[in-house]
N, C-alpha and C positions, 0 to 999 in steps of 0.2 A: 826300179824293182829292193825291194828288202832284200838283201841275203840271206838276213837269217828271219824264222817266223816264229813270234809267246804267243804261246799258248795258254790258255787257264778256263778251269772248267770248273759249275760248281757244284759236280759228281765227286771234284775231287776237296778237299779241303784247301781252302782261303790261304794266301803266302804269310805268314807271321811275318816278315823283314821284305827287304828291297830287291827282291825276285821274282822270278815268274815259277810254274808250274813245273814246265817246259818250254825248249828250244829247241826249234827245227831248223837246220842248218843241210842244204842239198835233201840227201835222202837220209839222214841221220836224226833222230832222236832224242835232246838233253833231258832226263828227266830227278827235277831238283829229287833230295833226298825229303822223303815221307816217315812221319813220323805218326802215331796211331793215333790221331783227327778225326770223331763219327763228321765228314763234312756238312750237317743237315745242321749241330748243335756246334761243333767247334768244343765237343769236350772230349779229355782224353779217356780211349780205353786203359782200364787201370788192374780188369780183374785176372791177370797173368800173361807173359811172355805168349805163350800160346796165342793168347784171344789177342795181345795189342801186334804180333808179328801178322796171323790173319786182318786185320786191321790194315794197317800197312801195304799191304800187295793187295786189298783192295785196291787202294787209295791212285797207288802204282797202273792198275787197273785202267781205270775210267780215266786215268788223267793218259794215258796206253791208246786205251779206247776210243777216250775222241780226235787225239790224233791219225786216228787209222792205224794205228801199231794193232799188238797184239804179245801175248808174254812170249812166241813161236818168233816173234822179228829181235829180245833184245840180247845183242854180244856181246853183253856185260854188264855184272849186277856190283856191288856193293854194296856191304853189310855190315852196319857201326853196331856194335854190342855195349852196354853196361859193365857184363858179367859174361867173361868166357866159358862159366858153366853153365850158360844159359843155351851153351850152342847147342848140344843135336834136339834141346825145342824146338830154336827157328829153324834147323835143317829140315827138320822133319813138316812143318808145315810152308815152307818154301818147296820141297819136292811138290805139294797138292798143287803148284802152281805153275810150278817150272816142273812140265813131263813130259816134256820131248824135246831134244837139241837143244841141250842145258846149255847155257849162257859159261863164257872167261867169267871167274868174280871170288871176290876176295871178301874175309872176316874178320873185322878190326877191332878188338874190346879198346873202350876209349872212359874214358875217368868220364865222363861225364854226358849228355845228349839234353837239347834242347828238352826244355820242361820237364827234365830228369825223367825220359822214357826209357826202358827198356831198351828198343831195337829204330833203326831206321836204317833207309834204303834207299838207294838212290842209284839207276839201271841208265844204260846207251845200249838204244834198238837205230836198226838197221834195216831198207827195203831197198829190193834193186828198180 
């Protein structure tokens, strides 16, 4: 039996490189960074950072759900943003998804993100 399980769902964007959407090791789920692709079309949401953040978190949620987890199971989130001036907007959207037992988190401004998006989020979830 494998020590880790590779997880992918059509309800989230397909990987655009040599990685999986998530890897489950024991009771821990590692979700790869998600950007604002619309899963059905693989087109990017480009109508503003709030809309991008909603799409990113919908993608994260689809992967969590596929694996049998929820936002309540997330213990760590990492947010990468291209402009720290967008932090307040991203944080406002983020708070709509993490409504209770918020995870540990960091937010890092980076020079560029894949496909020049404004936000990317990865999470780690755990269940007993």
